[in-house]
N, C-alpha and C positions, 0 to 999 in steps of 0.2 A: 455264158457269163464266166469271167475269170476274176477270182478274188485276188486282191492285192496281198503282198506279204506284210504281216504285221511287224511291229518293232520288237520282236522277241526272238530274233535269229531264225525266222522262218525261212524255209527253202522257197525258191521261186514257185509261183503258182503253176498249176497244171495248164496244158494247152486249153484255150477257151472252149466252152461247150455251149452252143446255142440251145438253151433248153426248149424254147418255144417251138423251134422248128424241128429239132432232133427227136425230142421226147414225144411231143404231142402227136407227131406223125407216125411214131412207132415204127420206123423204117430201117431198123438195124438189120444188116444183111444176114441171111441165113447162113451163107458160107462162113462168114466171120464168126457167127455163134458156134458153128461146128468145130472150127479150128480152136476157138477159145476153149470149148468144152473138152477137146482132146488134150490140150495142155494142162488144163486143171485137173483132168483125170490122172495124167501122168504125175503131177506134182502131189496129188492126193495118194497115189499108189506108193510114191517114194516115202511119204510121211508115214504110211502104214508099215512099210518095212522097218523104218526107224522105231516105231512103237513095238514091233515084233522083236527086234533086237533087244530093246529094253526088257521085254517080257522074258526073253531067253536068258538074260543076264541076272534075273531074279533068283534068290536062293531056292534050292529044291524044296518043293512043297508036297504035302500029302495030297492024295487024289481028292479028298474031301475039301481041301483048302483051295485047290486050283479053280474050282467052279465059282469061287467068289472073287477071283482076280479078273475083274472085267470092268468096263466102263459103267459107272453107276448111272442108271436111268431113273431111279426113284429112290426114296429115302431108305427102303429096306436094303437096296443094293449098297447104298453108302454106308449103312451100319455094318453089313457083312464085311465090306472091303476094309472099313476102319478097324474092326476087330482083328482082321487078318494082319494088315500092316503094322498094327500096334505091337504084335507079338515079335516082329522082326525089326522094329524101329531102332531099338538101342544097339542091337548088334550090327545092323546093316543100315545105319542112319543115312549115309549119303546115297545108297542104292534106292532107298524109299523116297528120299527127297527128290532125286533126279527123275524117278519114275512118275511122281506127282507133277513135277515141273514140265516134263516132256509131254505128258498126257494133256495137261492143262493148256499148253501152247497149241497142241494139236487141235483141241476142241475150239479154241478161240480163232485159230487161223482159217478154219473152214465153216465157222458159224454153226457148229453142231451143238445141240442142247447137251447140258451135263456139267458145265463149269460151275453152276451154283452149288451142286453137290460136292465138287471138289473143294470149293471155298469152305464149306461146312467141315468137310473132311480134314482140311489143313488145320483148322481150329482145334479139331479133336486130337490130331497127331503132334502138333508142334506148339511151341510157346506163341503167345500173341504176337510179339515183335517179329519172330521168324515167319509165322503164317501170313502177316500182313505184308511183309516184304515180298514173300513168295507170290502171293496173289496179285499184288500191284505190278511186279516185274512180268509175271506170266500174262496178265491182261494186256499190259502195254506192248509186249513183244508179239503176242498172238494177234492182237488187233492191228499191229503194225504190218505183220505179214499178210494179213487179211486184206489190208489197204493195198499193199503192193500187188497181190495176186489179182485183185479186181481192178487195179489201175492199168495193169498190162494186158490181163487176159479176160477179165469178167465184165467189162463195160457193156458189151452187147446184151448180156443177160439182164443187167440192172435196168438199162434203158428200155429193154423190151417188155420186162415183166412188172416193173414198178414205175411207169412213167408219171402217174399223177403224184405219188408220194414223193418222188425225187424232185418233181417240179415245185411242190409246195414247200419242201424243206429248203430247196435252193433259194427261194424268196426269203425264208427266214434267216438263213445263213448270210444273205446279202446285207441284212439289217445290222449284223454283228461283225462285219468283215474288219472292223478296226480293232476289235478285241476277241478274236477267235479263240485264243487260248482259254480265256475265262468262260466263253460260251460252251466250249467242249466240256470243260470241267463241270459246268452247270448241268449239261445233259447227262454226264456220267453219274452225277450225284442223284439226280431226279429221274423217275421212270417215265418221263414224257415221251421219249422215243426209245424203242428197243435197241439194245447195244449192237446186235447183229446188223440192223439196218444202217446205224451210224457207220459201221465198219465198211460196208460194201458200197455205200452211196457217197462217202466223203470224197473219194478220188474222182468220181464221176462229176461231181459239181464244182471241183477245183479247190477243195479245202487243203491247204499246204500240209505236208507230212509232219513238220516240227510241232505245231500247236496241236495237231491231232494226236501224236505220240505222247507228248507231255501232258496234254489235257486228260488223256486216258490214264496216265501213270498216277496222277494226283487225284483225279476225279473219282476213281474207283475206290479210293481208300475209305471214305466215310460209310458207304453202304456195306463195303466188305468187312468192316469192323463189327457190324451187326451180325452178319452170318458167321463170322469167325468166333464171336462169343457164343453164338447158338451151338457151335460145333463142340464146345466144351461140355454140353449136355446131350450129345448126339444120342446116347443110348435111350434117353427119355423122351426124345422127340417122337411125335406120332404123325406130324404133318408139317409141310413147309409153308402152309397158309398163314400161319400166325407168327412167323419168325420175325416179321417187321410189324411191330405193334403201331397202333394209330399215333401214339406219342412220338415213336422213333420216325415215323414217316413225316410227321409235322416238322421235326427237327431237321430232317434231311432236306425238306423243301425250303425251310428258312435258311439253312446253310448254303444251299444251291443259289438262291436268290441274292444272298449277301455276296457270294463269290461273283455273281454276274454283274451287280450293280455298284458295288463298293469301289472296284477299280475305276469305273467311269468317273466317280466323284473325285478320286484322288489324282486321276490322270488328266483332268481338265486343265486347259491352259489358263494362265492368269487373266486373259481377256474374257474367257468363258465364264470364270468364277465372278468377275465383276458385273457382268451382264445378268 
């Protein structure tokens, strides 16, 4: 299936992929998977080197502080890292900002868990406007890099290991091919599909890059606001389970559905409105 370009400056669609034959048979060549794996490993290693350079560029820390300068894997790690970065934020603002930015993009690019804690951490370290711009930018750039990586090198993995999920989502995307930008925004606002799955499977089913990128840029803003505001009370947080209250979840779903269906109403042709 090849999706058509939408009327929002979208790039041409990807080469058609026949989901029924290619995915259901699960016949991705092993040699192709190995080659793609080596390339992804090389890109991942280069990205780790960049992270290491950012780490080396950080101000001199005491030995007790260096143990907290690591990727946060839980809330306690985020608290320790937040307290550490806060001590250096005013004096080394751009160093701290660039460190968070590069790390966030790295996690998003390779679909590594941990970006949620960096979103909370951004709210703790920076003002709400700065944190929101940072999170939206990093989410869009990181997701875009993930899209490109899997478009060129990761297709065999997606087709081989997620054939049913990709096939099901391909059918859903087909229904929204005339308003893909708003559909991607809807998916980013609501937790219907995991973000990592959207990132790795979009190029495989032919979602054009332009609506994917801008849908991510705008779509992550509403839920990110919730986590950024939670970051203001990072020291008092005991769990991430209750960060999104039931009321906030309802609001996000309503906003998502409005984003998806209101454009259809206003973009109808005069003939469709009369009918």
